[in-house]
C-alpha positions as CSV (number, residue, x, y, z in Angstrom):
1,M,5.4,-7.6,-13.2
2,Y,8.6,-8.3,-10.8
3,S,7.6,-12.1,-11.3
4,E,11.1,-13.2,-11.1
5,E,11.0,-12.2,-7.6
6,F,8.4,-14.5,-6.3
7,Q,9.4,-18.4,-6.4
8,L,6.5,-20.0,-4.9
9,D,5.8,-23.6,-5.2
10,E,4.1,-23.8,-8.8
11,N,1.4,-26.3,-6.9
12,I,0.0,-23.4,-5.1
13,I,-2.0,-20.3,-6.1
14,Y,-1.3,-18.0,-2.6
15,L,-4.4,-15.6,-1.9
16,N,-3.3,-15.0,2.1
17,H,-1.7,-11.8,1.9
18,A,-4.0,-10.5,4.1
19,A,-2.3,-13.0,6.4
20,V,1.2,-14.1,6.0
21,A,2.7,-12.9,2.8
22,P,5.7,-15.3,1.4
23,W,9.1,-13.0,0.9
24,P,10.4,-11.7,-2.3
25,V,13.6,-13.5,-3.5
26,R,15.8,-10.5,-2.5
27,T,14.6,-10.5,1.1
28,A,15.5,-14.1,1.2
29,L,18.8,-14.0,-0.1
30,G,19.3,-11.1,1.9
31,I,18.5,-13.4,5.2
32,C,20.9,-15.6,3.8
33,Q,23.8,-13.5,3.6
34,F,23.2,-12.0,6.9
35,A,22.9,-15.7,8.4
36,Q,26.3,-16.0,6.6
37,E,27.7,-13.0,7.4
38,N,27.2,-13.9,11.2
39,A,28.1,-17.4,11.1
40,T,31.3,-16.6,9.9
41,L,32.3,-13.0,11.3
42,G,29.9,-12.5,14.1
43,A,29.5,-8.7,15.0
44,Q,31.8,-7.9,13.2
45,N,29.9,-5.6,10.6
46,Y,27.8,-4.4,13.3
47,P,28.2,-0.5,11.9
48,G,26.8,-1.9,8.5
49,W,23.9,-3.3,10.2
50,M,23.0,0.1,11.5
51,K,23.2,1.9,8.5
52,V,20.1,-1.1,7.3
53,E,18.4,-0.5,10.4
54,Q,18.4,3.3,9.0
55,E,17.5,2.6,5.9
56,L,14.5,0.7,7.1
57,R,13.4,3.7,9.0
58,E,13.6,5.6,5.9
59,H,11.6,3.0,3.8
60,L,8.5,3.5,6.7
61,R,9.0,7.0,6.5
62,W,9.0,7.0,2.6
63,L,5.5,4.5,3.1
64,I,3.5,6.3,5.3
65,N,5.0,10.1,4.4
66,A,6.2,11.1,7.5
67,P,8.2,13.9,7.6
68,S,11.2,12.6,9.7
69,V,12.8,9.2,10.5
70,D,12.9,10.6,13.9
71,D,9.2,9.9,13.9
72,I,9.6,5.9,13.1
73,A,9.7,3.3,16.0
74,L,10.6,-0.6,15.6
75,Q,8.5,-2.9,17.6
76,K,7.9,-6.5,17.7
77,S,4.4,-6.4,16.9
78,T,1.1,-4.3,15.9
79,S,0.0,-5.7,19.5
80,E,3.3,-4.2,21.5
81,A,2.6,-1.2,18.6
82,L,-0.9,-0.3,20.2
83,S,0.2,-1.2,23.7
84,T,2.8,1.4,23.8
85,I,0.1,3.7,22.8
86,A,-2.7,2.6,25.4
87,Y,-0.4,2.3,28.0
88,G,1.4,5.4,27.5
89,L,-1.3,8.0,27.5
90,S,-3.0,9.7,30.7
91,W,-6.0,8.3,31.3
92,Q,-9.1,9.4,33.3
93,A,-12.0,7.7,34.5
94,G,-14.9,8.7,32.4
95,D,-12.4,9.0,29.2
96,N,-13.7,6.7,26.5
97,V,-12.1,5.0,23.2
98,V,-14.6,4.4,19.8
99,L,-13.5,1.4,17.2
100,Y,-15.9,-0.8,15.4
101,R,-16.8,-4.4,16.9
102,Q,-15.4,-6.0,14.2
103,E,-12.0,-5.0,14.0
104,F,-8.7,-7.8,14.6
105,P,-8.5,-8.7,18.2
106,S,-5.2,-6.8,18.3
107,N,-6.8,-3.1,17.8
108,R,-9.9,-4.3,20.3
109,I,-8.4,-6.1,23.1
110,V,-6.0,-3.5,23.9
111,W,-8.8,-0.9,24.7
112,Q,-10.8,-3.1,26.6
113,T,-8.3,-3.4,28.8
114,L,-8.4,0.3,29.8
115,E,-11.7,-0.3,31.4
116,Q,-9.7,-1.8,34.6
117,F,-9.0,2.3,34.9
118,G,-12.7,3.6,34.3
119,V,-12.0,4.2,30.4
120,K,-14.9,2.8,28.6
121,C,-14.5,1.1,24.8
122,R,-17.4,1.9,22.9
123,L,-17.2,-0.8,19.9
124,V,-19.7,0.4,17.0
125,D,-21.2,-2.6,14.9
126,I,-21.1,-1.6,11.4
127,D,-22.7,-4.6,10.1
128,G,-25.0,-3.7,7.3
129,S,-24.0,0.0,8.0
130,D,-24.1,2.4,4.7
131,N,-21.9,5.1,6.5
132,P,-19.3,2.9,8.9
133,E,-17.6,6.3,9.4
134,E,-20.8,8.1,10.8
135,A,-21.5,5.0,12.8
136,L,-18.6,5.9,14.1
137,T,-18.8,9.1,14.8
138,A,-21.8,9.4,16.0
139,C,-20.8,7.8,18.9
140,C,-18.0,10.2,20.0
141,D,-18.8,12.9,22.8
142,E,-17.1,15.4,24.6
143,Q,-15.3,12.7,26.9
144,T,-14.1,10.7,23.8
145,K,-10.1,10.6,24.1
146,L,-9.2,8.7,21.4
147,L,-10.8,7.2,18.0
148,S,-9.0,3.5,16.7
149,V,-9.5,2.2,13.2
150,S,-8.0,-0.1,10.7
151,S,-7.5,1.6,7.1
152,V,-8.8,-1.6,6.1
153,Q,-11.2,-4.4,8.0
154,Y,-9.2,-7.8,8.2
155,A,-12.4,-9.7,7.5
156,S,-14.5,-7.8,5.1
157,G,-11.3,-5.9,3.4
158,L,-13.4,-2.5,3.8
159,R,-11.6,0.3,2.9
160,M,-12.0,3.3,5.5
161,D,-12.5,7.1,4.5
162,L,-8.9,8.0,6.8
163,E,-9.1,11.5,5.7
164,K,-12.9,11.8,7.0
165,L,-12.1,10.7,10.1
166,G,-9.1,12.6,10.6
167,V,-10.9,15.8,10.2
168,F,-13.0,14.8,12.2
169,C,-11.2,14.2,14.7
170,K,-8.7,16.9,14.7
171,K,-11.9,19.3,14.6
172,N,-13.0,17.9,18.0
173,Q,-9.6,17.3,19.6
174,I,-10.0,13.6,19.4
175,L,-6.6,11.4,19.3
176,F,-6.8,9.8,15.8
177,C,-5.0,6.1,15.8
178,I,-4.4,3.9,12.9
179,D,-4.0,0.4,12.7
180,A,-2.8,0.3,8.9
181,I,-1.5,-3.3,8.3
182,Q,-3.8,-4.1,6.0
183,S,-3.0,-1.6,3.8
184,L,0.6,-0.6,3.6
185,G,2.6,-2.2,0.8
186,A,-0.8,-2.2,-0.8
187,L,-2.5,1.1,-1.1
188,P,-1.5,4.8,-0.8
189,F,-1.0,6.1,2.9
190,D,0.1,9.8,3.5
191,L,0.1,10.7,7.2
192,K,-0.5,14.7,6.1
193,N,-3.9,13.6,4.5
194,V,-5.4,11.3,7.1
195,N,-3.8,13.3,10.0
196,A,-3.0,10.5,12.5
197,D,-1.7,10.9,15.5
198,F,-0.2,7.2,15.9
199,V,0.2,4.6,13.2
200,V,1.1,1.2,13.8
201,A,1.5,-1.8,11.5
202,D,3.7,-5.3,11.2
203,G,5.8,-5.7,8.2
204,H,4.1,-9.6,7.6
205,K,1.4,-8.7,5.5
206,W,1.1,-6.5,2.4
207,M,4.5,-5.3,3.3
208,L,6.2,-8.8,2.2
209,G,8.2,-8.9,5.2
210,P,8.3,-11.2,8.4
211,E,6.6,-11.8,11.4
212,G,8.1,-9.5,14.3
213,I,9.2,-6.0,13.0
214,A,6.4,-3.7,13.0
215,L,5.9,0.3,12.6
216,L,5.0,2.6,15.5
217,Y,4.8,6.1,14.3
218,I,3.8,8.8,16.9
219,N,3.3,12.4,16.6
220,P,6.2,14.3,17.7
221,N,3.7,16.7,19.3
222,L,2.5,14.0,21.3
223,R,5.8,11.7,22.0
224,D,7.0,13.2,25.4
225,A,3.6,13.0,26.8
226,L,3.9,9.6,26.3
227,K,4.7,7.4,29.4
228,L,7.6,4.8,29.1
229,N,6.6,1.3,30.3
230,Q,9.6,-0.6,28.7
231,F,13.1,0.5,29.9
232,G,16.8,-0.6,29.0
233,W,19.9,0.5,27.0
234,H,18.8,1.0,23.5
235,M,15.8,3.8,23.9
236,I,18.3,6.5,26.3
237,E,18.9,9.3,24.3
238,S,22.9,8.2,25.3
239,A,22.1,5.1,23.7
240,G,26.1,3.4,23.1
241,D,27.9,4.9,26.3
242,Y,27.5,2.2,28.7
243,D,29.2,3.8,31.2
244,T,26.6,6.9,31.5
245,L,24.1,7.0,34.2
246,D,21.9,9.5,32.7
247,T,18.5,8.2,31.9
248,A,17.3,10.7,29.8
249,P,14.8,8.6,27.0
250,A,16.1,9.6,23.5
251,K,14.5,12.7,21.7
252,T,13.6,10.7,18.7
253,G,11.3,7.6,18.5
254,R,13.9,5.8,19.3
255,R,12.6,5.8,23.2
256,F,10.3,3.4,22.6
257,E,12.8,1.1,21.7
258,C,14.1,-0.3,25.2
259,G,16.5,-2.9,24.0
260,S,18.6,-4.5,21.4
261,P,17.4,-4.5,17.8
262,N,16.3,-7.2,15.9
263,M,18.3,-6.8,13.4
264,L,16.9,-10.2,11.4
265,G,13.7,-8.5,10.9
266,I,15.1,-5.2,10.2
267,H,17.6,-6.6,7.5
268,A,14.5,-8.7,5.6
269,L,11.7,-6.0,5.8
270,N,13.9,-3.6,4.6
271,S,14.8,-5.7,1.6
272,S,11.0,-6.6,1.0
273,L,10.5,-2.5,0.9
274,S,13.4,-1.7,-1.2
275,L,11.2,-3.7,-3.6
276,I,7.9,-1.9,-3.0
277,K,9.5,1.4,-3.4
278,E,11.3,0.2,-6.5
279,I,7.8,-0.8,-8.4
280,G,6.1,2.3,-6.9
281,L,2.9,2.2,-4.8
282,D,0.6,3.2,-7.8
283,Q,1.6,0.3,-9.8
284,I,1.2,-1.8,-7.0
285,T,-2.5,-0.5,-6.1
286,A,-3.3,-0.3,-9.9
287,A,-2.7,-4.6,-9.8
288,I,-4.3,-5.2,-6.7
289,T,-7.1,-3.1,-7.4
290,A,-7.4,-5.2,-11.0
291,N,-7.2,-8.3,-9.3
292,T,-10.0,-7.3,-6.5
293,L,-12.0,-5.9,-9.7
294,Q,-11.5,-9.5,-11.2
295,L,-12.5,-11.7,-8.2
296,H,-15.6,-9.2,-7.7
297,E,-16.7,-10.5,-10.9
298,L,-15.7,-13.9,-10.9
299,V,-18.0,-14.4,-8.1
300,R,-20.5,-12.2,-8.6
301,S,-21.2,-14.3,-11.8
302,H,-21.1,-17.6,-10.1
303,K,-24.8,-18.7,-9.2
304,R,-23.4,-20.4,-5.7
305,L,-21.6,-17.7,-4.2
306,E,-22.0,-14.3,-2.9
307,L,-20.0,-11.4,-2.1
308,I,-19.3,-9.7,1.7
309,S,-17.3,-7.6,0.7
310,N,-18.0,-3.9,-0.3
311,T,-17.8,-3.2,-4.5
312,E,-17.7,0.6,-4.2
313,K,-14.7,1.8,-6.0
314,Q,-13.6,4.0,-3.2
315,R,-13.9,1.0,-0.6
316,L,-11.9,-1.5,-2.7
317,S,-8.8,-3.2,-1.0
318,G,-6.6,-6.1,-1.3
319,I,-9.6,-8.2,0.3
320,V,-12.3,-10.2,-1.1
321,T,-14.6,-12.3,0.9
322,F,-17.5,-14.2,0.1
323,K,-19.8,-16.9,1.2
324,V,-20.9,-19.9,-0.7
325,H,-25.0,-20.9,-0.4
326,D,-25.6,-23.8,1.6
327,G,-22.0,-24.5,1.9
328,D,-20.1,-25.7,4.9
329,H,-17.6,-22.7,4.6
330,R,-14.6,-24.9,6.7
331,Q,-14.7,-28.0,5.0
332,I,-15.2,-25.6,1.7
333,Y,-11.5,-23.8,3.4
334,Q,-9.4,-27.0,4.2
335,E,-10.3,-28.4,0.8
336,L,-9.6,-25.3,-1.0
337,M,-5.9,-25.6,1.1
338,H,-5.7,-29.0,0.7
339,R,-5.5,-28.3,-2.8
340,G,-3.4,-26.0,-2.5
341,V,-5.6,-22.6,-2.4
342,I,-3.8,-20.7,0.5
343,C,-6.9,-18.6,1.4
344,A,-8.6,-17.8,5.1
345,L,-11.8,-18.4,6.6
346,R,-12.5,-14.9,8.0
347,G,-16.1,-12.7,8.6
348,G,-18.7,-15.7,7.6
349,G,-17.0,-16.6,4.5
350,I,-13.9,-17.3,2.9
351,R,-11.3,-14.9,2.5
352,F,-8.8,-14.2,-0.9
353,S,-6.0,-11.6,-0.9
354,P,-4.0,-11.7,-4.0
355,H,-1.0,-9.5,-3.9
356,F,-0.1,-7.2,-6.6
357,Y,2.0,-9.7,-8.9
358,T,-0.3,-12.6,-8.6
359,S,-1.5,-13.1,-12.1
360,G,-5.1,-13.3,-13.5
361,E,-4.9,-17.3,-14.5
362,K,-4.1,-17.9,-11.1
363,I,-7.3,-16.3,-9.6
364,A,-9.2,-17.9,-11.9
365,A,-7.7,-21.1,-11.1
366,A,-8.5,-20.8,-8.0
367,I,-12.1,-20.1,-8.4
368,Q,-11.8,-23.1,-10.9
369,I,-10.9,-25.1,-8.1
370,L,-13.5,-24.0,-5.8
371,D,-16.1,-25.3,-8.6
372,Q,-14.3,-28.8,-8.5
373,I,-14.9,-28.7,-5.2
374,L,-18.8,-27.3,-4.8
375,D,-19.0,-30.2,-7.5
376,G,-18.2,-32.8,-5.7
377,K,-15.0,-34.1,-7.8
């Protein structure tokens, strides 16, 4: 499916989309065209670039099923987007934030830094938990201001029940923040179903885009309440009127974008998302699920391997993490990389993360190479 859109070196097997994804052909061509235009014409076509920016906002709106493109802000990274939220909210000493201890540092450090204001960061350990959502909500109380969770846990690939958490947060008047970087572009996401107040995600993983351009969604009912910590010409309502002395922030999500937009990243991510939208998330999710199930079967039937990832249907994502019995995981990982199996060392084991276009033959070949390494060949 759309294999012509990916021209990876034939000597590698790319199983690392949960880290940094390779670009589709259309994205690489789009960047080349943008660079050539810039080199020969400068910013002559800047109005056209702004149209691409609006296309990207619409693609991101579609991806999370947000009500309006006005709800979409562009940031440099997931970390910046989370910082915009954390340092925009008003906190009182005694407030607390609840999240998993196993979260990626981006979705942990920013909340931990709020402890300087008397805010408690409650880290919930879910290793071995049969019901991670209940483990999370059990740590909430009347002073819980915000619950933050990744839609899919980066190390284990555990897919969270976002709807269940959203219902809990809404019932208990707790703000709900989702780091969706490990699911957007791979799995369906519907803002109306999950009731999220905030959604963040960088574009360089399952969205197949570049680093340096990220989504920030903020519930429009909370937009005005968030304190601004970055300021510049681009975030005011009258952006483009360079003589005005009016500093009123934009009424839309643009108020969180202080300066000149990352047009290079915008062109790249827009091209990548055009592919995802063209194929459709249903087909993409089905293909990723098939790859995940194939990996689960290969690992479970292997005498020297043990799955770390959860195998329940509702928990499946594009991430499969496993450990090797009596194996040096770092050494095995380094040898896999040396032999062209691009993967990651995460969560106490080896992490494979194939996308929709990864063939079953490539996945089987990766396990064969792993066998050769374990056999000392």
